[in-house]
N, C-alpha and C positions, 0 to 999 in steps of 0.2 A: 151533292153534299146535303146532309141533314142539318138544319139549324132550327133549334126549338128552345123557347124560353118558358120556364115554369116558375110558379110561386111556391116557396117553401116557408110558410109562416110569414115573417117580415122580410124575407130575403128573396132574391130572384136568381135563378140559375139558367144560364144560356149555354146550350150544348152545341158544339160544332163537331159533326161526325161524318165519316165517309159512308156513302151508300154503296155497298158492295155490288160488283158486276161480274158475271161469268167470264168476261174478257180478262179479268185479273185472277181472282180466286174467290169463288162464290161464298165459301164459308170462312174467309179470313177474319180473324179478330185482331184488334189493335190495343196497345197500351193506352191508357187514358191519363190525362193530367187535369186535376182540379186547380185552376188558377185563382189565387186569392190576392187581390190587389192590396196595397198599403194605403196609408192616409191617416196614420196616427189614431185609428179608431174614431176619427172625426168625419171622414169621408172615404170614398173608395176611388182610388186614382184610375182615371181612364187610361193613362199611359201604361199602367201595369196590368191591364185587363185584356181587352180584345186583341191588341197587337201581339201580346205574348201567346194568347190562345191560338191565333192564326199561325204563329211561328211553329208552335208544337204540331198543329194540324199539317202544315207543310212538311214537317220532318217525319211524319208517319204515325202520329198519335191522334186519338180522339182528344178533344179539349173541351173544358167547360169553365165558364167564368162565374164566380160567386159574387154577387152584389149583396153584402151582408148588412145587418143593422149597425148603425153607428150612434155615437152619443146624440141624445141622452140615453139611448139603450146601453145597458151595462151587462157584464158577465152574470149569468152564463148564456145570454141570448146569442151572442156570436158563435160560441162553441157549439151550441145546439143546432144552429143553422148550418154550420160547416159539417157537422156530423150527419145532418139530414141530407145534405148534398152528396156526401160520400156514400151514404147508404142508398140514395136514389140511383147513383151511377152503378153500384153493384147490383141492385135489384132489377135494373133495366139494361143490364149489360147486353143481352141478346138484341134488344131493340136498336142499340147504337153500335153493334159489332165490336164490343169491348171485351178484352180478356179480364174477367173480374178479379183475377189474382194479380193484376199489374195496373192498379190504379194508384196514382201518386198525387200528393198535394204539394203545390208550388206556391209559396207565399213570399211577398215582398214587404220588408220593413215591418209594420204592425201586422200586415197580412202574413208575414213570416212567423210572427208570434202565434197567430191563429192556426196556421198550418202546424206549427210546433205543438200547440195544444192538442191537435188531432193525434199527433204522434205520441204524446206522453199521457194525455188525460182522456183517452178514448173510453176508458172504463167508467168515466164519470158522466157519460152521455146516455140518453135513453136507448140509443142504437147499439151500445156495447161494441162488440167486435166488428160489426158492420161499419163502424165509424173509423176504424184503423186503416190508414193507407199502407200500401206495400212499402213505401218509403216517402220521405219528405225532401223537398228541394227548397232550401231556405236562403233567400236572397237578401243580403244586408239586413238580417233579421233583428227585430227587437226580441231579446231573450230574457235579460236579467232586470230585476227591479232593484238591484244593489247600486254600487257606486257608478257603474257605467250605464245606468238606466236612461231610457228616453222617457222622461217624467210625464210628458204630455200624453203619451199613449196609455200609460197606466192610470193617469187621472181620468181619462175618458172611459177606460174599460171598467174601472172599479169605483169611480166617484170619490176617490180619495180614501177608501177603506184600507187602512194600513195592513191589517191582518190578511185581507184578501190579496192585496198587492204583493205581499211577501209570498203568499201561497202560489201565485201565478208567475213566480220567477222560475222559468222552466229548467234552468240548469240544476235546480234542486229537486226536480220531479222525474228525472231520468231514472229508469230501472231497466232490468234485463228484458222487459217486454216492450220497451220503447221502439218505435219504428226506426230503421236505418235512416241516415240523413246525409244529403249533399248540401254543403254550406259554402257560400262565397260572400266576400266583403272586400272593401278597400281599406288600406291601412290608414288613410288620412280622412276617413269619413268623420265629419265634425258633428253630425246629427245623431247617428247611432254608431257608437264606436265599434270597431272590429272585435273588441274584447267580448262582445256579446256572442259572436260566432265561436270564438276561441273557448269561452266557458262552456258552451254547449258541446263542442267537440271533445273537450276534456272530460265532461261528464259521461258522454257516450263511450269514450275510451275506457274509463274506469269500470263501466258495466259490460264491456265486451261487445257493444253494439256496433255494427259496421258503419263507417262514415267516410266521407271525403271532404276535405277542407281546402279552399283556395282563397288566399288573401292577395289581391292585386295591389301593386305599390301605391297607386293614386287614383282618386276618382271621387266626385261629389256624391252625396246621398241621392238615392232615387234614380239610378241610371237605367232601370228597366232593361231593355235589350242592349243598351249602350250603342245604338245605331242611329242614323239620321231619322229613321221612322219614329223613334220615341224620344231622341235627343236627351242629353247631349251625347255626342259621339265620344267613345273611349275605346280605342282599338285593342288595348290589352284586356279590359274587362269584358268586352263583348265575347271573348272566348268562353265565358261561362256557359253559354247555351250549348255549344258543341260538347263541352265536358259533361254537362248534365244529361245530354242524350246518350253519351257513352255510359254514364251511371245507370240510366234506365235499362240499357242493354244487359247489364249484369243480372237482371231479375228475370231473364228468360227461363 
């Protein structure tokens, strides 16, 4: 296995990749997943980082964890770091045995907002099209700055700038060039209401962008893999990972 950490501005990217061997298939390439932890743009959750990346690695993907800048750093620092990470994976695809056309962004909570910005605002980054993922995997994501907003995430991201906060309400930024999305949430999430995922799915549907939406009946915010490894256990919600892998297979 290849494990390498690099610095991208104020961020760190740790890549976990398979080292090919002739015993399997010397020239094989793998899909890759850029894992973006949550934390309300105030910290990067360890539970939503390496354990998730290693799960994707075990499932047959290359994975990378982005430790991005948090408050007091504000937008666009986080978006630019995520864009640089996506571009790095594409530009170094041969080094890590990655299929450059199958690189996904998987974000949790506020990290879901950051992954969603890659899917919607990639044209606003210095990397342009290199920043656009093949699709996004948005896990109980922060999406809207409206009535169902997670106010703390937007306060950390924008410093309370009202105009910028409204502009970063992602359900209003979806267009026909937005990356397809897999979304999941729990119906009784008291921190980031499931309506965030529903609004984004509705916006994708209006634009004809492919999506999958799964709302599980119950579960606290921040489930991560919803297994004993990341805690708390939620046997219904932990199905999201297998469903996401099926979604990835659609992009062959």
